[in-house]
C-alpha positions, 0 to 999 in steps of 0.5 A: 866719315869712316869707310869700311870695305866688306868682303864679297860675301858680306857685301852680297849678304847685305845687298840681298837683305830684305830687312835690317842688318845687325852689325856685330863685332867678333864677340857678338856686341852690336855695333849698329844696324844697317837699314837699306835706303829706299829704292827709286821704285819705292820712292816713285810709288810713295810720291805717286800715292802722296799725290793721289786723291785717294782717301787717307787717314792720319795716325791718330784716326787709325789709332782711334779706330783700332781702339774702338774695335778693341772695345767692341771685341774685348770691352764686354770682357773687361766691363763684366770683370769675368775673363773665364767662367767654367761651364760646370 
């Protein structure tokens, strides 16, 4: 593995980032994206939630529910074929 030492300013920016950090060369070409590892607290919370008996849904169940909401809200627009109708 190659080790790259950041300047103090760079290290500070990366450690304070709350989102992914794009690493670029001097000409702006993307070299990669750095994503912070999960903190010990985040891992502990995830493990606690996994062991919980609280109701959980699979991705497929969530997507099915979202599709049904989409149909409920927007379905009549597409079924009628009319997206905009002038009142005049």
